[in-house]
MIDOSE-1310 file (N, C-alpha, C; in nm, 2 decimals, decimal comma, always signed):
residues 305
mgsh	+2,17/-1,05/+2,75/+2,21/-1,18/+2,70/+2,17/-1,29/+2,79; +2,11/-1,23/+2,92/+2,08/-1,36/+3,00/+2,15/-1,39/+3,09; +2,16/-1,51/+3,21/+2,28/-1,55/+3,27/+2,40/-1,58/+3,22; +2,51/-1,59/+3,30/+2,62/-1,62/+3,25/+2,73/-1,67/+3,37
rgrd	+2,84/-1,70/+3,34/+2,91/-1,75/+3,43/+2,98/-1,65/+3,50; +3,02/-1,65/+3,62/+3,10/-1,52/+3,69/+3,21/-1,51/+3,63; +3,28/-1,39/+3,65/+3,43/-1,40/+3,63/+3,51/-1,46/+3,71; +3,45/-1,49/+3,83/+3,54/-1,56/+3,94/+3,57/-1,72/+3,90
drqm	+3,48/-1,79/+3,80/+3,46/-1,90/+3,77/+3,58/-1,94/+3,67; +3,63/-1,86/+3,59/+3,70/-1,88/+3,49/+3,78/-1,73/+3,42; +3,87/-1,74/+3,34/+3,93/-1,64/+3,29/+3,88/-1,59/+3,16; +3,91/-1,45/+3,17/+3,86/-1,41/+3,04/+3,82/-1,48/+2,91
itpk	+3,72/-1,48/+2,85/+3,70/-1,60/+2,73/+3,74/-1,57/+2,61; +3,84/-1,65/+2,54/+3,93/-1,63/+2,44/+3,81/-1,61/+2,31; +3,89/-1,58/+2,21/+3,82/-1,54/+2,08/+3,74/-1,71/+2,03; +3,85/-1,81/+2,04/+3,79/-1,93/+1,98/+3,72/-2,00/+2,09
qlly	+3,71/-1,97/+2,23/+3,61/-2,03/+2,32/+3,49/-1,92/+2,29; +3,49/-1,81/+2,24/+3,36/-1,74/+2,20/+3,30/-1,80/+2,11; +3,36/-1,83/+1,98/+3,29/-1,89/+1,87/+3,23/-2,02/+1,91; +3,32/-2,09/+2,00/+3,30/-2,23/+1,99/+3,15/-2,23/+2,10
divk	+3,15/-2,14/+2,21/+3,04/-2,11/+2,30/+2,92/-2,07/+2,20; +2,93/-1,96/+2,13/+2,82/-1,93/+2,03/+2,75/-2,06/+1,97; +2,85/-2,14/+1,90/+2,78/-2,26/+1,83/+2,71/-2,33/+1,94; +2,78/-2,35/+2,04/+2,69/-2,48/+2,13/+2,58/-2,41/+2,21
ntlg	+2,59/-2,27/+2,22/+2,48/-2,20/+2,25/+2,34/-2,23/+2,15; +2,38/-2,21/+2,03/+2,28/-2,23/+1,95/+2,23/-2,36/+1,95; +2,28/-2,46/+1,98/+2,23/-2,59/+1,99/+2,17/-2,61/+2,14; +2,19/-2,53/+2,24/+2,12/-2,54/+2,36/+2,24/-2,60/+2,45
dvqp	+2,34/-2,60/+2,45/+2,43/-2,69/+2,51/+2,49/-2,60/+2,64; +2,49/-2,47/+2,66/+2,56/-2,40/+2,73/+2,47/-2,25/+2,76; +2,48/-2,20/+2,88/+2,44/-2,07/+2,91/+2,46/-1,96/+2,81; +2,37/-1,86/+2,82/+2,39/-1,76/+2,72/+2,52/-1,69/+2,76
iake	+2,62/-1,62/+2,67/+2,72/-1,57/+2,70/+2,68/-1,41/+2,73; +2,75/-1,35/+2,85/+2,74/-1,21/+2,85/+2,78/-1,13/+2,77; +2,69/-1,03/+2,73/+2,76/-0,90/+2,63/+2,88/-0,84/+2,66; +2,89/-0,82/+2,78/+3,03/-0,78/+2,82/+3,17/-0,86/+2,78
eilk	+3,13/-0,98/+2,81/+3,23/-1,07/+2,76/+3,25/-1,10/+2,62; +3,13/-1,08/+2,54/+3,14/-1,08/+2,42/+3,23/-0,94/+2,34; +3,20/-0,84/+2,37/+3,28/-0,73/+2,37/+3,42/-0,73/+2,41; +3,45/-0,80/+2,49/+3,58/-0,82/+2,55/+3,67/-0,88/+2,46
aana	+3,58/-1,01/+2,41/+3,67/-1,11/+2,31/+3,69/-1,04/+2,18; +3,59/-0,94/+2,15/+3,61/-0,89/+1,99/+3,73/-0,80/+2,00; +3,74/-0,73/+2,13/+3,82/-0,63/+2,14/+3,98/-0,71/+2,13; +3,99/-0,82/+2,19/+4,10/-0,92/+2,20/+4,13/-0,96/+2,07
lfce	+4,04/-1,00/+1,99/+4,05/-1,04/+1,87/+4,08/-0,94/+1,77; +4,10/-0,83/+1,76/+4,10/-0,73/+1,67/+4,27/-0,71/+1,65; +4,31/-0,73/+1,52/+4,42/-0,70/+1,47/+4,44/-0,56/+1,40; +4,57/-0,55/+1,34/+4,57/-0,43/+1,27/+4,49/-0,42/+1,13
rndw	+4,45/-0,30/+1,10/+4,34/-0,28/+1,00/+4,42/-0,35/+0,86; +4,56/-0,32/+0,82/+4,60/-0,38/+0,71/+4,62/-0,55/+0,72; +4,58/-0,61/+0,83/+4,62/-0,75/+0,83/+4,50/-0,81/+0,77; +4,54/-0,93/+0,68/+4,42/-0,97/+0,58/+4,32/-1,03/+0,66
gska	+4,36/-1,13/+0,77/+4,28/-1,18/+0,86/+4,18/-1,09/+0,90; +4,23/-0,98/+0,97/+4,13/-0,87/+1,03/+4,02/-0,84/+0,93; +4,07/-0,78/+0,79/+3,97/-0,75/+0,68/+3,87/-0,88/+0,64; +3,92/-0,97/+0,63/+3,84/-1,09/+0,62/+3,72/-1,10/+0,73
lmif	+3,77/-1,11/+0,87/+3,68/-1,13/+0,98/+3,58/-1,01/+0,97; +3,61/-0,86/+0,93/+3,52/-0,76/+0,94/+3,41/-0,79/+0,84; +3,45/-0,82/+0,71/+3,35/-0,85/+0,59/+3,26/-0,98/+0,67; +3,30/-1,07/+0,73/+3,23/-1,19/+0,77/+3,13/-1,11/+0,88
cdty	+3,17/-1,05/+0,96/+3,09/-1,01/+1,06/+2,99/-0,90/+1,03; +3,03/-0,81/+0,93/+2,94/-0,72/+0,87/+2,82/-0,77/+0,80; +2,88/-0,88/+0,70/+2,76/-0,92/+0,65/+2,67/-1,01/+0,71; +2,72/-1,08/+0,83/+2,63/-1,14/+0,91/+2,54/-1,03/+1,00
akry	+2,62/-0,93/+1,02/+2,53/-0,82/+1,11/+2,40/-0,78/+1,01; +2,44/-0,73/+0,87/+2,35/-0,70/+0,76/+2,23/-0,81/+0,78; +2,25/-0,92/+0,76/+2,15/-1,03/+0,78/+2,07/-1,05/+0,88; +2,15/-1,04/+1,01/+2,07/-1,03/+1,14/+1,97/-0,92/+1,15
hnmn	+2,02/-0,80/+1,08/+1,93/-0,67/+1,11/+1,86/-0,68/+0,99; +1,81/-0,78/+0,90/+1,74/-0,77/+0,80/+1,78/-0,66/+0,68; +1,90/-0,66/+0,65/+1,91/-0,54/+0,55/+1,91/-0,62/+0,42; +1,77/-0,65/+0,38/+1,74/-0,74/+0,26/+1,63/-0,66/+0,19
ydpa	+1,65/-0,63/+0,07/+1,54/-0,56/-0,03/+1,47/-0,64/-0,11; +1,47/-0,77/-0,09/+1,41/-0,86/-0,16/+1,27/-0,89/-0,08; +1,16/-0,85/-0,14/+1,03/-0,86/-0,07/+0,98/-0,97/-0,05; +1,02/-1,09/-0,15/+0,98/-1,21/-0,08/+1,04/-1,26/+0,00
snge	+1,17/-1,22/+0,06/+1,22/-1,29/+0,17/+1,26/-1,16/+0,28; +1,21/-1,06/+0,27/+1,25/-0,97/+0,38/+1,11/-0,95/+0,47; +1,02/-0,97/+0,44/+0,89/-0,98/+0,53/+0,79/-0,87/+0,45; +0,82/-0,82/+0,35/+0,74/-0,73/+0,27/+0,60/-0,81/+0,21
ywil	+0,61/-0,92/+0,15/+0,51/-0,98/+0,11/+0,46/-1,08/+0,24; +0,53/-1,11/+0,32/+0,48/-1,17/+0,46/+0,34/-1,10/+0,54; +0,39/-0,97/+0,53/+0,30/-0,87/+0,61/+0,17/-0,86/+0,50; +0,19/-0,85/+0,37/+0,08/-0,84/+0,28/-0,07/-0,99/+0,31
qqia	+0,04/-1,09/+0,32/-0,07/-1,22/+0,37/-0,13/-1,19/+0,48; -0,05/-1,13/+0,58/-0,11/-1,12/+0,71/-0,24/-1,02/+0,68; -0,20/-0,90/+0,64/-0,31/-0,80/+0,64/-0,42/-0,88/+0,55; -0,42/-0,96/+0,47/-0,51/-1,00/+0,37/-0,63/-1,07/+0,45
tasp	-0,58/-1,12/+0,56/-0,64/-1,18/+0,64/-0,80/-1,09/+0,71; -0,75/-0,98/+0,70/-0,83/-0,88/+0,76/-0,93/-0,81/+0,66; -0,93/-0,86/+0,53/-1,02/-0,83/+0,43/-0,99/-0,65/+0,40; -0,89/-0,62/+0,36/-0,87/-0,47/+0,34/-0,93/-0,44/+0,22
qvif	-0,99/-0,30/+0,21/-1,07/-0,25/+0,12/-0,97/-0,15/+0,03; -0,90/-0,05/+0,09/-0,82/+0,06/+0,05/-0,69/+0,03/+0,05; -0,63/+0,05/-0,05/-0,47/+0,04/-0,02/-0,39/+0,16/-0,11; -0,31/+0,20/-0,04/-0,24/+0,31/-0,14/-0,09/+0,26/-0,13
dvga	-0,05/+0,27/-0,27/+0,11/+0,24/-0,30/+0,16/+0,36/-0,36; +0,25/+0,42/-0,25/+0,31/+0,53/-0,28/+0,47/+0,52/-0,33; +0,49/+0,56/-0,45/+0,64/+0,50/-0,51/+0,63/+0,41/-0,58; +0,51/+0,35/-0,67/+0,48/+0,22/-0,71/+0,57/+0,15/-0,79
negn	+0,67/+0,27/-0,86/+0,78/+0,22/-0,94/+0,72/+0,14/-1,04; +0,75/-0,01/-1,09/+0,71/-0,06/-1,22/+0,58/-0,16/-1,20; +0,52/-0,16/-1,08/+0,43/-0,20/-1,05/+0,43/-0,34/-0,97; +0,54/-0,40/-0,93/+0,55/-0,52/-0,88/+0,47/-0,56/-0,75
wslv	+0,48/-0,45/-0,67/+0,41/-0,46/-0,54/+0,25/-0,46/-0,54; +0,21/-0,35/-0,63/+0,05/-0,36/-0,65/+0,01/-0,46/-0,71; +0,07/-0,53/-0,80/+0,04/-0,66/-0,86/+0,03/-0,77/-0,76; +0,11/-0,80/-0,69/+0,11/-0,88/-0,57/+0,01/-0,87/-0,48
askl	+0,00/-0,73/-0,42/-0,11/-0,69/-0,35/-0,24/-0,71/-0,37; -0,26/-0,68/-0,54/-0,42/-0,70/-0,59/-0,43/-0,87/-0,61; -0,34/-0,94/-0,60/-0,36/-1,09/-0,62/-0,40/-1,12/-0,47; -0,34/-1,05/-0,37/-0,40/-1,10/-0,22/-0,52/-1,05/-0,17
frta	-0,52/-0,92/-0,20/-0,63/-0,84/-0,15/-0,73/-0,85/-0,26; -0,83/-0,95/-0,27/-0,92/-0,98/-0,36/-1,02/-0,89/-0,39; -1,06/-0,80/-0,30/-1,16/-0,70/-0,33/-1,10/-0,56/-0,29; -0,99/-0,56/-0,27/-0,94/-0,41/-0,25/-0,91/-0,31/-0,35
tiha	-0,91/-0,20/-0,35/-0,90/-0,08/-0,47/-0,74/-0,06/-0,41; -0,65/-0,03/-0,51/-0,51/-0,01/-0,48/-0,49/+0,12/-0,54; -0,47/+0,23/-0,48/-0,46/+0,34/-0,54/-0,29/+0,40/-0,55; -0,23/+0,38/-0,69/-0,08/+0,36/-0,70/-0,05/+0,50/-0,75
felv	+0,07/+0,54/-0,70/+0,14/+0,68/-0,76/+0,28/+0,66/-0,79; +0,31/+0,70/-0,91/+0,43/+0,68/-0,96/+0,47/+0,83/-1,04; +0,57/+0,88/-0,98/+0,63/+1,01/-1,04/+0,69/+1,00/-1,19; +0,76/+0,91/-1,19/+0,85/+0,93/-1,34/+0,75/+0,90/-1,44
pttf	+0,77/+0,94/-1,55/+0,68/+0,93/-1,65/+0,70/+0,79/-1,71; +0,86/+0,77/-1,74/+0,88/+0,65/-1,82/+0,85/+0,51/-1,74; +0,87/+0,54/-1,59/+0,85/+0,44/-1,50/+0,70/+0,39/-1,50; +0,61/+0,51/-1,52/+0,48/+0,50/-1,50/+0,41/+0,41/-1,62
ekfs	+0,46/+0,44/-1,74/+0,44/+0,34/-1,83/+0,49/+0,18/-1,82; +0,58/+0,16/-1,76/+0,62/+0,02/-1,72/+0,53/-0,03/-1,64; +0,47/+0,06/-1,53/+0,37/+0,00/-1,44/+0,22/-0,01/-1,52; +0,21/+0,08/-1,59/+0,09/+0,07/-1,67/+0,06/-0,08/-1,73
alta	+0,17/-0,12/-1,83/+0,19/-0,22/-1,90/+0,18/-0,35/-1,79; +0,24/-0,35/-1,69/+0,25/-0,47/-1,61/+0,11/-0,47/-1,54; +0,02/-0,37/-1,52/-0,09/-0,39/-1,44/-0,21/-0,36/-1,52; -0,21/-0,37/-1,65/-0,32/-0,35/-1,75/-0,40/-0,47/-1,72
grer	-0,54/-0,41/-1,74/-0,64/-0,55/-1,71/-0,69/-0,55/-1,56; -0,59/-0,48/-1,49/-0,61/-0,51/-1,32/-0,70/-0,35/-1,29; -0,83/-0,40/-1,30/-0,94/-0,28/-1,28/-0,93/-0,22/-1,14; -0,87/-0,30/-1,05/-0,87/-0,25/-0,90/-0,73/-0,18/-0,88
ivgh	-0,66/-0,16/-0,97/-0,53/-0,10/-0,95/-0,55/+0,05/-1,05; -0,56/+0,11/-0,95/-0,58/+0,28/-1,01/-0,45/+0,34/-1,01; -0,39/+0,35/-1,13/-0,27/+0,43/-1,13/-0,27/+0,58/-1,16; -0,16/+0,64/-1,11/-0,15/+0,78/-1,15/+0,01/+0,80/-1,16
nvgl	+0,00/+0,91/-1,27/+0,15/+0,94/-1,29/+0,19/+1,08/-1,22; +0,20/+1,08/-1,11/+0,21/+1,18/-0,98/+0,25/+1,11/-0,88; +0,35/+1,22/-0,83/+0,39/+1,19/-0,68/+0,31/+1,23/-0,58; +0,32/+1,16/-0,47/+0,28/+1,23/-0,32/+0,40/+1,31/-0,25
adea	+0,36/+1,45/-0,22/+0,45/+1,50/-0,13/+0,38/+1,59/-0,05; +0,45/+1,70/-0,01/+0,40/+1,80/+0,09/+0,31/+1,93/+0,01; +0,32/+1,92/-0,13/+0,26/+2,01/-0,17/+0,26/+2,01/-0,32; +0,16/+2,06/-0,42/+0,14/+2,04/-0,55/+0,20/+2,10/-0,64
kave	+0,32/+2,08/-0,71/+0,42/+2,16/-0,80/+0,47/+2,06/-0,91; +0,56/+2,13/-0,98/+0,64/+2,09/-1,08/+0,76/+2,07/-1,02; +0,82/+1,94/-1,04/+0,93/+1,90/-0,97/+1,04/+1,83/-1,07; +1,18/+1,82/-1,04/+1,29/+1,77/-1,12/+1,32/+1,65/-1,04
vnvy	+1,30/+1,55/-1,11/+1,33/+1,39/-1,06/+1,48/+1,34/-1,10; +1,54/+1,29/-1,02/+1,68/+1,23/-1,04/+1,66/+1,09/-1,09; +1,67/+1,05/-1,21/+1,64/+0,93/-1,27/+1,79/+0,85/-1,30; +1,81/+0,73/-1,24/+1,94/+0,67/-1,27/+1,95/+0,55/-1,36
aast	+2,03/+0,53/-1,41/+2,01/+0,42/-1,53/+2,02/+0,28/-1,49; +2,10/+0,27/-1,35/+2,13/+0,15/-1,28/+1,98/+0,08/-1,23; +1,91/+0,15/-1,19/+1,77/+0,11/-1,16/+1,65/+0,20/-1,17; +1,52/+0,19/-1,20/+1,41/+0,29/-1,17/+1,40/+0,28/-1,02
gyss	+1,42/+0,18/-0,94/+1,40/+0,20/-0,79/+1,47/+0,32/-0,72; +1,58/+0,37/-0,79/+1,69/+0,48/-0,74/+1,60/+0,61/-0,77; +1,50/+0,63/-0,85/+1,47/+0,77/-0,86/+1,42/+0,84/-0,75; +1,47/+0,97/-0,74/+1,45/+1,03/-0,62/+1,44/+1,18/-0,66
lfay	+1,34/+1,25/-0,57/+1,36/+1,42/-0,57/+1,48/+1,44/-0,52; +1,57/+1,37/-0,45/+1,69/+1,41/-0,39/+1,84/+1,35/-0,47; +1,94/+1,42/-0,46/+2,06/+1,35/-0,55/+2,09/+1,21/-0,47; +2,14/+1,12/-0,55/+2,18/+0,99/-0,52/+2,32/+0,96/-0,57
pqhg	+2,44/+1,04/-0,54/+2,57/+1,02/-0,61/+2,62/+0,89/-0,63; +2,60/+0,80/-0,52/+2,68/+0,63/-0,52/+2,60/+0,58/-0,65; +2,48/+0,63/-0,72/+2,46/+0,54/-0,82/+2,48/+0,63/-0,97; +2,58/+0,70/-0,98/+2,61/+0,75/-1,09/+2,53/+0,90/-1,12
latk	+2,56/+0,92/-1,24/+2,50/+1,06/-1,31/+2,36/+1,04/-1,30; +2,27/+1,15/-1,28/+2,12/+1,11/-1,26/+2,09/+1,20/-1,40; +1,99/+1,17/-1,45/+1,89/+1,27/-1,55/+1,79/+1,29/-1,51; +1,80/+1,49/-1,52/+1,68/+1,51/-1,46/+1,55/+1,51/-1,55
vsaq	+1,46/+1,46/-1,48/+1,32/+1,42/-1,55/+1,20/+1,51/-1,50; +1,13/+1,61/-1,54/+1,01/+1,68/-1,52/+0,91/+1,61/-1,46; +0,85/+1,63/-1,35/+0,74/+1,54/-1,32/+0,64/+1,62/-1,24; +0,53/+1,59/-1,19/+0,44/+1,65/-1,09/+0,40/+1,59/-0,96
trra	+0,41/+1,67/-0,85/+0,34/+1,60/-0,74/+0,23/+1,67/-0,69; +0,14/+1,61/-0,58/+0,03/+1,65/-0,51/+0,04/+1,62/-0,37; -0,07/+1,67/-0,30/-0,09/+1,64/-0,16/-0,18/+1,51/-0,15; -0,15/+1,40/-0,06/-0,23/+1,31/-0,04/-0,38/+1,35/+0,01
dtyi	-0,37/+1,45/+0,11/-0,51/+1,51/+0,14/-0,62/+1,56/+0,05; -0,57/+1,62/-0,06/-0,68/+1,65/-0,15/-0,71/+1,55/-0,24; -0,65/+1,45/-0,25/-0,66/+1,31/-0,32/-0,78/+1,26/-0,26; -0,76/+1,22/-0,14/-0,85/+1,17/-0,04/-0,97/+1,23/-0,06
aekn	-0,98/+1,37/-0,05/-1,10/+1,43/-0,04/-1,17/+1,41/-0,15; -1,11/+1,44/-0,28/-1,18/+1,43/-0,45/-1,21/+1,29/-0,43; -1,19/+1,19/-0,40/-1,22/+1,05/-0,40/-1,32/+1,00/-0,30; -1,36/+1,09/-0,21/-1,41/+1,04/-0,09/-1,38/+0,94/-0,01
ithi	-1,25/+0,90/+0,02/-1,20/+0,78/+0,07/-1,22/+0,83/+0,22; -1,27/+0,71/+0,29/-1,31/+0,73/+0,42/-1,21/+0,63/+0,53; -1,12/+0,58/+0,47/-1,05/+0,48/+0,54/-0,94/+0,39/+0,47; -0,79/+0,41/+0,51/-0,68/+0,35/+0,44/-0,66/+0,20/+0,52
dflk	-0,65/+0,10/+0,45/-0,63/-0,01/+0,55/-0,47/-0,03/+0,58; -0,41/-0,02/+0,44/-0,26/-0,01/+0,43/-0,20/+0,11/+0,33; -0,10/+0,16/+0,38/-0,04/+0,26/+0,30/+0,12/+0,21/+0,31; +0,15/+0,20/+0,20/+0,29/+0,16/+0,16/+0,38/+0,29/+0,08
idte	+0,49/+0,32/+0,14/+0,55/+0,43/+0,10/+0,70/+0,41/+0,06; +0,76/+0,40/-0,07/+0,89/+0,40/-0,08/+0,94/+0,49/-0,21; +0,97/+0,60/-0,15/+1,01/+0,72/-0,21/+1,13/+0,76/-0,21; +1,22/+0,69/-0,18/+1,38/+0,74/-0,21/+1,39/+0,87/-0,11
gaep	+1,37/+0,86/-0,01/+1,40/+0,97/+0,10/+1,29/+1,08/+0,10; +1,16/+1,07/+0,02/+1,06/+1,18/+0,03/+0,97/+1,13/+0,14; +0,99/+1,03/+0,18/+0,88/+0,96/+0,30/+0,83/+1,06/+0,39; +0,94/+1,16/+0,44/+0,86/+1,26/+0,52/+0,74/+1,35/+0,47
lvlk	+0,78/+1,39/+0,32/+0,70/+1,50/+0,26/+0,57/+1,41/+0,23; +0,59/+1,29/+0,19/+0,48/+1,21/+0,16/+0,36/+1,23/+0,28; +0,41/+1,18/+0,39/+0,33/+1,18/+0,51/+0,31/+1,33/+0,57; +0,34/+1,42/+0,54/+0,30/+1,56/+0,57/+0,18/+1,60/+0,47
gfgs	+0,19/+1,54/+0,36/+0,07/+1,57/+0,27/-0,05/+1,50/+0,30; -0,03/+1,41/+0,36/-0,15/+1,36/+0,42/-0,26/+1,43/+0,51; -0,16/+1,56/+0,58/-0,24/+1,65/+0,68/-0,31/+1,57/+0,77; -0,45/+1,61/+0,79/-0,51/+1,55/+0,92/-0,56/+1,40/+0,90
ylsd	-0,55/+1,34/+0,78/-0,56/+1,21/+0,74/-0,48/+1,13/+0,79; -0,35/+1,17/+0,83/-0,24/+1,09/+0,89/-0,27/+1,07/+1,04; -0,39/+0,98/+1,09/-0,41/+0,97/+1,23/-0,47/+0,82/+1,25; -0,45/+0,79/+1,38/-0,50/+0,65/+1,41/-0,64/+0,59/+1,40
dfid	-0,72/+0,69/+1,36/-0,86/+0,65/+1,30/-0,87/+0,63/+1,16; -0,79/+0,72/+1,08/-0,79/+0,70/+0,94/-0,73/+0,58/+0,87; -0,59/+0,57/+0,93/-0,48/+0,45/+0,85/-0,47/+0,36/+0,96; -0,49/+0,24/+0,90/-0,42/+0,11/+1,00/-0,29/+0,09/+1,00
viqf	-0,23/+0,10/+0,90/-0,11/+0,02/+0,88/-0,01/+0,11/+0,79; +0,11/+0,14/+0,83/+0,18/+0,20/+0,73/+0,31/+0,16/+0,71; +0,36/+0,13/+0,59/+0,48/+0,08/+0,58/+0,56/+0,15/+0,50; +0,68/+0,21/+0,55/+0,78/+0,31/+0,49/+0,91/+0,25/+0,48
eygt	+1,02/+0,28/+0,38/+1,14/+0,24/+0,36/+1,23/+0,35/+0,45; +1,31/+0,31/+0,49/+1,46/+0,40/+0,57/+1,57/+0,36/+0,53; +1,65/+0,42/+0,48/+1,79/+0,38/+0,44/+1,88/+0,48/+0,41; +1,96/+0,47/+0,32/+2,10/+0,56/+0,33/+2,05/+0,71/+0,29
mnsr	+1,92/+0,74/+0,20/+1,91/+0,85/+0,16/+1,86/+0,94/+0,28; +1,83/+0,88/+0,40/+1,77/+0,95/+0,52/+1,90/+1,05/+0,56; +2,00/+0,99/+0,54/+2,14/+1,06/+0,58/+2,17/+1,19/+0,49; +2,09/+1,21/+0,36/+2,13/+1,32/+0,29/+1,99/+1,43/+0,32
tqff	+1,86/+1,34/+0,36/+1,75/+1,43/+0,38/+1,73/+1,49/+0,54; +1,82/+1,42/+0,62/+1,83/+1,48/+0,75/+1,71/+1,44/+0,83; +1,61/+1,34/+0,80/+1,50/+1,30/+0,87/+1,52/+1,15/+0,91; +1,57/+1,13/+1,06/+1,64/+1,01/+1,08/+1,52/+0,92/+1,16
lqdf	+1,59/+0,80/+1,22/+1,46/+0,71/+1,23/+1,41/+0,76/+1,36; +1,48/+0,85/+1,45/+1,44/+0,89/+1,56/+1,30/+0,97/+1,54; +1,33/+1,08/+1,43/+1,20/+1,17/+1,39/+1,08/+1,08/+1,39; +1,12/+0,97/+1,28/+1,00/+0,87/+1,27/+0,93/+0,82/+1,38
yhlf	+1,01/+0,79/+1,49/+0,95/+0,74/+1,61/+0,88/+0,85/+1,68; +0,91/+0,98/+1,67/+0,86/+1,11/+1,73/+0,74/+1,13/+1,67; +0,73/+1,10/+1,56/+0,62/+1,14/+1,44/+0,51/+1,06/+1,48; +0,56/+0,91/+1,47/+0,44/+0,81/+1,47/+0,38/+0,81/+1,66
hakn	+0,47/+0,83/+1,73/+0,41/+0,81/+1,87/+0,36/+0,92/+1,90; +0,36/+1,06/+1,84/+0,27/+1,18/+1,86/+0,13/+1,16/+1,77; +0,15/+1,06/+1,72/+0,00/+1,02/+1,62/-0,07/+0,89/+1,66; -0,02/+0,83/+1,77/-0,07/+0,73/+1,81/-0,04/+0,61/+1,76
fslg	+0,06/+0,57/+1,71/+0,11/+0,43/+1,62/+0,23/+0,37/+1,70; +0,21/+0,24/+1,69/+0,34/+0,16/+1,75/+0,40/+0,16/+1,62; +0,54/+0,15/+1,63/+0,63/+0,13/+1,52/+0,73/+0,04/+1,55; +0,79/-0,03/+1,44/+0,88/-0,13/+1,46/+0,97/-0,19/+1,33
klyp	+1,05/-0,26/+1,33/+1,12/-0,27/+1,21/+1,08/-0,43/+1,14; +1,04/-0,42/+1,03/+0,99/-0,52/+0,98/+1,10/-0,66/+0,91; +1,09/-0,77/+0,99/+1,20/-0,88/+0,97/+1,11/-0,99/+0,87; +1,15/-1,08/+0,85/+1,10/-1,18/+0,75/+0,96/-1,24/+0,79
hgve	+0,94/-1,27/+0,94/+0,84/-1,32/+0,96/+0,76/-1,27/+1,12; +0,79/-1,10/+1,08/+0,72/-1,03/+1,20/+0,77/-0,91/+1,23; +0,71/-0,85/+1,30/+0,75/-0,66/+1,31/+0,81/-0,67/+1,46; +0,93/-0,61/+1,48/+0,96/-0,60/+1,63/+0,93/-0,46/+1,68
ftpy	+0,83/-0,45/+1,76/+0,76/-0,31/+1,81/+0,84/-0,29/+1,92; +0,96/-0,21/+1,92/+1,01/-0,15/+2,04/+1,02/+0,02/+1,99; +1,05/+0,07/+2,13/+1,08/+0,19/+2,15/+1,21/+0,22/+2,10; +1,22/+0,37/+2,05/+1,34/+0,41/+2,02/+1,45/+0,41/+2,14
dttd	+1,57/+0,33/+2,12/+1,67/+0,35/+2,21/+1,76/+0,44/+2,17; +1,76/+0,56/+2,27/+1,85/+0,69/+2,25/+1,97/+0,63/+2,30; +1,99/+0,55/+2,39/+2,11/+0,48/+2,43/+2,20/+0,42/+2,34; +2,15/+0,36/+2,23/+2,22/+0,30/+2,13/+2,17/+0,35/+1,99
aamy	+2,15/+0,47/+1,97/+2,10/+0,53/+1,85/+2,21/+0,53/+1,74; +2,31/+0,51/+1,77/+2,39/+0,48/+1,64/+2,39/+0,34/+1,59; +2,34/+0,26/+1,67/+2,33/+0,12/+1,63/+2,22/+0,12/+1,51; +2,11/+0,19/+1,58/+1,97/+0,21/+1,49/+2,00/+0,27/+1,38
dayf	+2,09/+0,35/+1,34/+2,12/+0,39/+1,21/+2,22/+0,33/+1,13; +2,31/+0,28/+1,20/+2,42/+0,18/+1,15/+2,37/+0,08/+1,06; +2,27/+0,01/+1,12/+2,19/-0,10/+1,06/+2,04/-0,09/+1,01; +2,04/+0,06/+0,97/+1,90/+0,09/+0,90/+1,85/+0,02/+0,77
gpny	+1,71/+0,00/+0,77/+1,66/-0,08/+0,65/+1,64/-0,19/+0,67; +1,55/-0,23/+0,56/+1,49/-0,15/+0,43/+1,35/-0,09/+0,51; +1,27/-0,16/+0,56/+1,13/-0,14/+0,60/+1,06/-0,13/+0,75; +0,97/-0,04/+0,81/+0,95/-0,02/+0,91/+0,81/-0,01/+0,89
iavs	+0,74/-0,07/+1,00/+0,58/-0,06/+1,01/+0,55/+0,02/+1,13; +0,41/+0,10/+1,08/+0,34/+0,17/+1,19/+0,23/+0,12/+1,19; +0,16/+0,10/+1,28/+0,03/+0,04/+1,32/-0,05/+0,12/+1,43; -0,19/+0,16/+1,39/-0,24/+0,23/+1,48/-0,26/+0,17/+1,61
nkrp	-0,24/+0,23/+1,73/-0,26/+0,17/+1,87/-0,42/+0,12/+1,87; -0,52/+0,18/+1,77/-0,65/+0,15/+1,78/-0,69/+0,02/+1,70; -0,61/-0,06/+1,67/-0,60/-0,17/+1,60/-0,51/-0,28/+1,68; -0,53/-0,31/+1,83/-0,43/-0,41/+1,90/-0,44/-0,53/+1,82
dlie	-0,55/-0,56/+1,77/-0,56/-0,72/+1,69/-0,44/-0,71/+1,58; -0,42/-0,61/+1,52/-0,32/-0,60/+1,41/-0,18/-0,59/+1,48; -0,19/-0,53/+1,57/-0,03/-0,55/+1,63/-0,02/-0,69/+1,67; -0,10/-0,74/+1,74/-0,06/-0,87/+1,78/-0,05/-0,98/+1,67
rlka	-0,11/-0,99/+1,56/-0,10/-1,04/+1,44/+0,03/-1,02/+1,38; +0,10/-0,89/+1,37/+0,19/-0,88/+1,30/+0,34/-0,88/+1,37; +0,32/-0,87/+1,52/+0,46/-0,85/+1,60/+0,53/-1,00/+1,59; +0,65/-0,98/+1,57/+0,74/-1,10/+1,56/+0,72/-1,18/+1,71
k	+0,68/-1,31/+1,67/+0,68/-1,42/+1,79/+0,81/-1,48/+1,84
């Protein structure tokens, strides 16, 4: 938190003074407040759980924390479209949209990447029909009614009435009862070999918990030479699949990628902090970015300033 007033100079900060100093600090009028003082003030401010004021403050703070950590699923404001604009300056040629849903992301990408071919994969047949309708006439969007995973096989997908975006190979009970739908998966490496693809500029994965399976299916193509940038979603489903953020960090570090969380105007490339792992998974999501360390130009362009 930077420099701060010594404990000998004043008594422990009061909650009211804390909020007052935070506002003034935002305006640049006071020195940064020490983290330990913030923690002490928060503990002093706590009331009984049944107190309405305590509940209101919890909701306020939780909402603020979620915004601070960019727990935002709107691609227009959470950084997803921003990163596409940055990648567009590098004239990408091959894009993978894995978990293409109804096609909105592919459509935006096709408008920004004017010469790129977008290989899109959507598992659910009825959702793929919507994808095909939305992207009709876009010759550079190549859609496939198949999911990418770690093996080629018939699968049952959990589809929820609330949103096509919740469809998953895994149960998602908080969204109600699922309808089981038959579908097909295949490995990415066999597709890449069939299409004679030599390089992927941008790989986007949004598969509601199946992201590790998708990555495994790339086989030897999951390398710093073959893929420049990977965007994947991380969220509540990972608590069910038991593949956590630390596992993604280990995977991408071994593959020579830098990894960071996507914010509205940049990526915070940071190592995984094992001393504060609970915080990482408490404010997960929605998107993380892995960039090949052989592309320092892209890391520099994408990192939060």
